[in-house]
N, C-alpha and C positions, 0 to 999 in steps of 0.2 A: 085680320083681313075680313072684309065684308063678304057675306055669302054671295057667291056668283052662281048664276043659273047654269046647270050642266049643259043645257043646249045653246049657250051662247057661243057665237063664232069666235074662234081663237086660232092662233098659229104657234105651233111647237118650233122653236128655232134652235139651232146648235151653233155655238160660237166657233166651232171647228170648220164651219162652212158647208155642212151637208145640207141637202135639200130639206126645205121645211115641210111640215105636215100641216096642212090647212083643213081644219075640221072643227067640231064643236069641243068644248072644254073637257067633256067626258072622254072622247077619243084621244085628246092630247094627254090626259092624265093616265089613261090605259097604256098608251104608247110609251110614255115616260117610265112607267113601272117596268117595262120589258127592257129597258136600256140597261147596259152595263154601268156600274158605278162611275167610271171615269167619264162616260158620256152624259150621265145624269148630272154631273157637276158642272158641265158646259151648256146644259139646256136651259132655255128660258120660254116662257109662254107670253105671247104678245096678244093682249086683249083688244076687243073692239070698242070697249068702253073703259075709262079709267075707274079704279076703285079706291076708296079711302083706306088709309093705313093708319093704325094707331101709332101715335107719337110723330106723325108727319103732318105738315101743314097742307101739302098738296096731295092730290090723288095721282096714282101712277098707272101706266099701261102695261107694265111687265111684272110677270111673277117670277120670283127667284127659285132655285132648285129646292130649297127647303119648304117653300109654300106649295110647289107642284107635288113634292112628296107627301105632304100633308093631305092634298086632295086625292092622290092616288090611294092613301090609306083609307080615307073616307069611301072611296069607291069600292074597295075590297070588303069593307064592312057592310055595304049595302046588300 
């Protein structure tokens, strides 16, 4: 995954239909880390700009739970 700026606008969505969190990527990752595991599995982050993915021909707008967890881990290490 390409580096995404922490201050980029993003939306944390839940496939279960809960209200989204509209904030920057840092806040979305922080909120994701506080979720219970079953809610983390249903969470996605919608980006304002698509990012390139290794092994894919096209860029994507959505981060999957494993990618968000990686960002949350980076945030904890900072």
